[in-house]
Every structure is written in C-alpha cells, then in structure tokens.
N, CA and C atoms as an extended XYZ file, in Angstrom:
168
Properties=species:S:1:pos:R:3:atomname:S:1:resname:S:1:resid:I:1 pbc="F F F"
N       103.955      102.337       99.461 N   MET     1
C       104.356      101.132       98.744 CA  MET     1
C       103.160      100.175       98.671 C   MET     1
N       103.017       99.513       97.544 N   ILE     2
C       101.910       98.583       97.344 CA  ILE     2
C       102.308       97.201       97.850 C   ILE     2
N       101.470       96.648       98.704 N   ASN     3
C       101.685       95.283       99.170 CA  ASN     3
C       101.212       94.356       98.065 C   ASN     3
N       102.154       93.698       97.393 N   LYS     4
C       101.785       92.906       96.219 CA  LYS     4
C       100.943       91.689       96.553 C   LYS     4
N       100.802       91.351       97.817 N   TRP     5
C       100.002       90.188       98.201 CA  TRP     5
C        98.614       90.571       98.683 C   TRP     5
N        98.433       91.795       99.140 N   ALA     6
C        97.146       92.169       99.736 CA  ALA     6
C        96.495       93.377       99.078 C   ALA     6
N        97.001       93.831       97.942 N   PHE     7
C        96.473       95.064       97.351 CA  PHE     7
C        95.017       94.944       96.919 C   PHE     7
N        94.551       93.729       96.641 N   ARG     8
C        93.162       93.562       96.186 CA  ARG     8
C        92.144       93.921       97.256 C   ARG     8
N        92.573       94.005       98.496 N   ASN     9
C        91.677       94.376       99.592 CA  ASN     9
C        91.778       95.851       99.943 C   ASN     9
N        92.696       96.566       99.312 N   GLU    10
C        92.884       97.972       99.626 CA  GLU    10
C        91.819       98.825       98.945 C   GLU    10
N        91.473       99.917       99.606 N   GLU    11
C        90.387      100.779       99.144 CA  GLU    11
C        90.607      101.313       97.735 C   GLU    11
N        91.823      101.761       97.419 N   TRP    12
C        92.099      102.323       96.094 CA  TRP    12
C        91.849      101.286       94.997 C   TRP    12
N        92.179      100.027       95.260 N   PHE    13
C        91.987       98.974       94.256 CA  PHE    13
C        90.507       98.686       94.059 C   PHE    13
N        89.795       98.531       95.148 N   ILE    14
C        88.362       98.226       95.084 CA  ILE    14
C        87.608       99.331       94.364 C   ILE    14
N        87.923      100.597       94.691 N   LYS    15
C        87.263      101.732       94.030 CA  LYS    15
C        87.574      101.757       92.534 C   LYS    15
N        88.826      101.492       92.188 N   SER    16
C        89.223      101.503       90.775 CA  SER    16
C        88.499      100.425       89.989 C   SER    16
N        88.441       99.230       90.539 N   VAL    17
C        87.755       98.124       89.871 CA  VAL    17
C        86.274       98.448       89.705 C   VAL    17
N        85.662       98.978       90.753 N   ASP    18
C        84.241       99.332       90.676 CA  ASP    18
C        83.974      100.381       89.607 C   ASP    18
N        84.846      101.393       89.521 N   GLU    19
C        84.682      102.437       88.521 CA  GLU    19
C        84.818      101.881       87.097 C   GLU    19
N        85.804      101.034       86.902 N   ILE    20
C        86.006      100.440       85.573 CA  ILE    20
C        84.818       99.561       85.198 C   ILE    20
N        84.336       98.776       86.127 N   LYS    21
C        83.159       97.927       85.871 CA  LYS    21
C        81.950       98.780       85.499 C   LYS    21
N        81.762       99.889       86.236 N   LYS    22
C        80.638      100.777       85.984 CA  LYS    22
C        80.707      101.357       84.571 C   LYS    22
N        81.883      101.818       84.200 N   ILE    23
C        82.065      102.423       82.885 CA  ILE    23
C        81.791      101.405       81.780 C   ILE    23
N        82.363      100.210       81.916 N   LEU    24
C        82.209       99.203       80.865 CA  LEU    24
C        80.789       98.636       80.811 C   LEU    24
N        80.141       98.490       81.943 N   SER    25
C        78.802       97.898       81.938 CA  SER    25
C        77.727       98.884       81.500 C   SER    25
N        77.988      100.178       81.640 N   ASN    26
C        76.989      101.184       81.271 CA  ASN    26
C        77.152      101.691       79.840 C   ASN    26
N        78.047      101.079       79.107 N   SER    27
C        78.257      101.526       77.733 CA  SER    27
C        77.649      100.507       76.768 C   SER    27
N        77.666      100.860       75.512 N   ASP    28
C        77.139       99.972       74.480 CA  ASP    28
C        78.247       99.162       73.829 C   ASP    28
N        79.377       99.034       74.521 N   LEU    29
C        80.497       98.287       73.966 CA  LEU    29
C        80.210       96.790       73.943 C   LEU    29
N        80.673       96.157       72.891 N   THR    30
C        80.618       94.697       72.857 CA  THR    30
C        81.772       94.170       73.700 C   THR    30
N        81.778       92.886       73.930 N   TYR    31
C        82.861       92.264       74.693 CA  TYR    31
C        84.212       92.532       74.029 C   TYR    31
N        84.266       92.364       72.725 N   GLU    32
C        85.524       92.571       71.995 CA  GLU    32
C        85.972       94.037       72.068 C   GLU    32
N        85.047       94.954       71.980 N   GLN    33
C        85.395       96.369       72.074 CA  GLN    33
C        85.912       96.706       73.466 C   GLN    33
N        85.276       96.159       74.497 N   ALA    34
C        85.721       96.398       75.866 CA  ALA    34
C        87.132       95.843       76.071 C   ALA    34
N        87.405       94.664       75.526 N   LYS    35
C        88.743       94.092       75.618 CA  LYS    35
C        89.761       94.998       74.943 C   LYS    35
N        89.393       95.549       73.810 N   CYS    36
C        90.277       96.455       73.071 CA  CYS    36
C        90.567       97.703       73.904 C   CYS    36
N        89.558       98.266       74.539 N   VAL    37
C        89.733       99.441       75.382 CA  VAL    37
C        90.680       99.119       76.540 C   VAL    37
N        90.493       97.971       77.177 N   LEU    38
C        91.342       97.588       78.298 CA  LEU    38
C        92.779       97.338       77.853 C   LEU    38
N        92.963       96.729       76.684 N   ARG    39
C        94.320       96.499       76.160 CA  ARG    39
C        95.019       97.821       75.876 C   ARG    39
N        94.294       98.763       75.277 N   GLU    40
C        94.877      100.067       74.968 CA  GLU    40
C        95.246      100.808       76.252 C   GLU    40
N        94.389      100.733       77.252 N   THR    41
C        94.668      101.372       78.532 CA  THR    41
C        95.899      100.753       79.180 C   THR    41
N        96.000       99.439       79.124 N   GLU    42
C        97.172       98.756       79.673 CA  GLU    42
C        98.441       99.200       78.943 C   GLU    42
N        98.346       99.329       77.629 N   HIS    43
C        99.493       99.769       76.842 CA  HIS    43
C        99.928      101.177       77.256 C   HIS    43
N        98.963      102.062       77.435 N   GLN    44
C        99.281      103.433       77.841 CA  GLN    44
C        99.925      103.474       79.224 C   GLN    44
N        99.424      102.656       80.145 N   LEU    45
C       100.007      102.606       81.480 CA  LEU    45
C       101.428      102.047       81.449 C   LEU    45
N       101.645      101.031       80.630 N   THR    46
C       102.978      100.446       80.498 CA  THR    46
C       103.950      101.463       79.918 C   THR    46
N       103.501      102.188       78.904 N   THR    47
C       104.336      103.222       78.290 CA  THR    47
C       104.687      104.303       79.305 C   THR    47
N       103.707      104.731       80.079 N   ARG    48
C       103.939      105.756       81.104 CA  ARG    48
C       104.930      105.245       82.156 C   ARG    48
N       104.774      103.983       82.538 N   GLN    49
C       105.681      103.398       83.523 CA  GLN    49
C       107.109      103.356       82.992 C   GLN    49
N       107.263      102.999       81.722 N   GLU    50
C       108.598      102.947       81.111 CA  GLU    50
C       109.244      104.331       81.081 C   GLU    50
N       108.454      105.350       80.784 N   LYS    51
C       108.978      106.711       80.728 CA  LYS    51
C       109.408      107.205       82.103 C   LYS    51
N       108.772      106.699       83.151 N   MET    52
C       109.065      107.161       84.511 CA  MET    52
C       110.282      106.457       85.117 C   MET    52
N       110.746      105.374       84.498 N   LYS    53
C       111.905      104.667       85.011 CA  LYS    53
C       113.157      105.527       84.885 C   LYS    53
N       114.028      105.386       85.835 N   VAL    54
C       115.290      106.132       85.811 CA  VAL    54
C       116.231      105.452       84.820 C   VAL    54
N       116.772      106.255       83.932 N   LYS    55
C       117.710      105.733       82.929 CA  LYS    55
C       119.107      105.737       83.508 C   LYS    55
N       119.844      104.677       83.235 N   ASP    56
C       121.234      104.585       83.698 CA  ASP    56
C       122.173      105.281       82.737 C   ASP    56
C-alpha cells in the first residue's frame, strides 16, 4: 500500500522521477512537447486505472 503522505521519499518514487527527468532532459523536446508527452502518459495511466477498477 502506498503511504499517501510519505511516498515522495520512497525509493520507487525517487527512481521514477529521476528516470523521467533523464528522458525529458536528454531529448530535443521543447517545453510544450514535453508537457504534451506527460499529459498523454497521465491519460494512459488514468485509462488503465479505470479499466482495473472492479465493476459493480
């Protein structure tokens, strides 16, 4: 279970943030393009989360 108050200090979070920063900073994306990539990724994660919910 994720501790919603302390997850930013957990190893999985720190590694994920570092990886995302590395990918975005080492590319030729503009700020707007990077924002678009992050929005699309968020949308995909939200969609996946919705599909995983138990239907009543």
